Wavefront OBJ file of the C-alpha trace (Angstrom):
o trace
v 0.004 -0.101 -0.064
v 2.997 2.481 0.882
v 4.692 1.896 -2.256
v 1.253 2.492 -4.358
v 0.917 5.900 -2.108
v 4.506 6.788 -3.225
v 4.130 5.856 -6.940
v 0.897 8.267 -6.753
v 2.887 10.760 -5.022
v 5.093 10.817 -8.010
v 2.144 12.057 -10.346
v 0.331 14.637 -7.741
v 2.193 16.515 -5.288
v 0.913 15.106 -1.786
v 0.945 17.646 1.076
v 3.569 15.190 3.403
v 4.875 11.942 2.686
v 2.033 8.994 2.717
v 1.501 7.242 6.127
v 1.628 3.513 6.800
v -1.174 2.014 8.721
v -2.905 -1.414 9.227
v -6.803 -1.663 8.684
v -8.960 -5.047 9.932
v -5.415 -6.532 9.357
v -4.479 -5.244 5.678
v -1.664 -3.517 4.943
v -2.695 0.070 4.126
v -1.310 3.814 3.746
v -3.080 7.066 3.587
v -1.816 10.630 2.129
v -3.646 13.950 1.181
v -2.983 16.279 -1.636
v -4.339 19.758 -2.820
v -6.227 19.697 -6.320
v -4.235 20.769 -9.179
v -5.330 22.584 -12.035
v -9.166 23.100 -12.274
v -9.329 21.249 -9.082
v -7.570 23.912 -7.155
v -9.559 24.494 -4.152
v -10.166 20.977 -3.735
v -8.537 18.421 -0.847
v -8.007 14.920 -1.914
v -7.796 12.245 0.907
v -6.720 8.932 -0.188
v -6.038 5.669 1.505
v -5.015 2.438 -0.064
v -5.354 -0.908 1.059
v -4.161 -4.343 -0.183
v -6.203 -7.289 -0.339
v -5.794 -10.547 -2.107
v -2.969 -9.199 -4.279
v -4.876 -6.023 -5.319
v -4.817 -2.578 -4.288
v -7.850 -0.832 -3.561
v -7.476 3.228 -3.384
v -10.369 4.710 -1.894
v -10.282 8.541 -2.557
v -12.677 11.675 -1.269
v -12.635 15.037 -2.436
v -13.805 18.408 -0.690
v -13.717 21.916 -0.917
v -10.377 23.119 1.021
v -12.765 25.284 3.276
v -14.952 22.157 4.405
v -12.364 19.657 5.117
v -12.326 19.783 8.517
v -16.453 18.793 8.474
v -15.889 16.026 6.405
v -12.587 14.072 7.000
v -14.157 12.382 10.054
v -16.289 11.082 7.720
v -14.114 9.957 5.055
v -11.639 8.553 7.549
v -14.697 6.240 9.211
v -15.652 5.385 5.678
v -12.172 4.259 4.518
v -11.288 2.393 7.794
v -14.486 0.292 7.215
v -12.976 -1.760 4.225
v -12.929 -5.340 5.596
v -12.700 -8.709 4.055
v -16.103 -9.936 3.460
v -17.060 -12.754 5.663
v -19.765 -15.179 4.358
v -22.957 -13.786 5.970
v -22.148 -10.311 4.408
v -21.354 -12.267 1.003
v -24.696 -13.827 0.971
v -26.346 -10.262 1.078
v -24.871 -9.028 -2.166
v -26.901 -9.608 -5.520
v -26.653 -8.539 -9.038
v -29.266 -8.187 -11.330
v -28.566 -10.464 -14.280
v -30.350 -10.839 -17.684
v -33.024 -13.613 -18.445
v -35.458 -14.285 -21.091
v -39.019 -15.218 -19.494
v -41.864 -16.520 -21.467
v -45.206 -14.631 -21.487
v -47.939 -16.526 -19.868
v -51.657 -16.339 -21.259
v -53.246 -12.751 -20.636
v -50.249 -11.520 -18.728
v -49.053 -8.081 -18.296
v -45.613 -6.693 -17.935
v -46.639 -5.883 -14.273
v -47.871 -9.935 -14.202
v -45.098 -11.062 -15.734
v -42.811 -8.870 -13.352
v -44.372 -10.235 -9.952
v -44.091 -13.664 -11.329
v -40.304 -13.582 -12.637
v -39.187 -11.423 -9.973
v -38.042 -8.839 -12.507
v -36.516 -5.904 -10.983
v -37.091 -3.569 -13.634
v -40.711 -1.612 -13.580
v -42.908 -2.345 -16.092
v -42.284 0.751 -18.574
v -38.576 -0.233 -18.734
v -39.127 -3.915 -18.891
v -41.433 -2.572 -22.032
v -38.731 -0.065 -23.093
v -35.970 -2.736 -23.261
v -37.945 -5.120 -25.107
v -39.524 -2.672 -27.769
v -42.916 -3.245 -26.277
v -46.085 -0.795 -25.335
v -46.095 -0.729 -21.364
v -49.783 -1.211 -21.328
v -51.807 -4.156 -22.714
v -51.544 -8.084 -22.796
v -48.346 -9.930 -23.689
v -48.807 -12.295 -26.496
v -48.639 -15.809 -25.276
v -45.061 -17.601 -25.855
v -43.291 -14.070 -26.634
v -40.169 -13.932 -24.863
v -38.949 -11.165 -22.907
v -35.636 -9.698 -21.667
v -36.092 -8.988 -17.278
v -33.520 -8.194 -14.850
v -33.324 -11.253 -12.267
v -31.756 -10.694 -8.917
v -29.268 -13.549 -8.504
v -26.447 -13.882 -5.563
v -23.224 -12.069 -6.607
v -20.688 -14.825 -8.146
v -17.206 -13.080 -8.468
v -15.214 -13.641 -11.535
v -11.922 -15.338 -11.908
v -8.967 -13.390 -10.041
v -7.149 -11.362 -12.526
l 1 2 3 4 5 6 7 8 9 10 11 12 13 14 15 16 17 18 19 20 21 22 23 24 25 26 27 28 29 30 31 32 33 34 35 36 37 38 39 40 41 42 43 44 45 46 47 48 49 50 51 52 53 54 55 56 57 58 59 60 61 62 63 64 65 66 67 68 69 70 71 72 73 74 75 76 77 78 79 80 81 82 83 84 85 86 87 88 89 90 91 92 93 94 95 96 97 98 99 100 101 102 103 104 105 106 107 108 109 110 111 112 113 114 115 116 117 118 119 120 121 122 123 124 125 126 127 128 129 130 131 132 133 134 135 136 137 138 139 140 141 142 143 144 145 146 147 148 149 150 151 152 153 154 155 156
């Protein structure tokens, strides 16, 4: 984390050398910098955390005159970074595109309720090139957004 922060410091002038720390047992570093160019007058607060071979950069930005107000919230947020446990991981869902066949006398609202579609009838109509009102043609296949447990992809 410290070497990532130092590398960042070679591209953007930091207020002071990055400080090494530990967050929930993970190697971390933090630093701050005044914004350059168009971001002048802005203060950047940056925390780097190493987890499973990746370096995560958590950044916050605020007007310099508001820094005292936001610094505690930013630090609390950055320090909340932690590996997910099984219970937390089980609470993460993502919307997956799925196909669902329309039933007899079914409306978009009916199909959405039956299939667990996360899209509104209006959005489902838009995505499928349909009118929102009226009955669907039985056997017609529609795209929906179905919530499913998050499955991380292969590690980079």
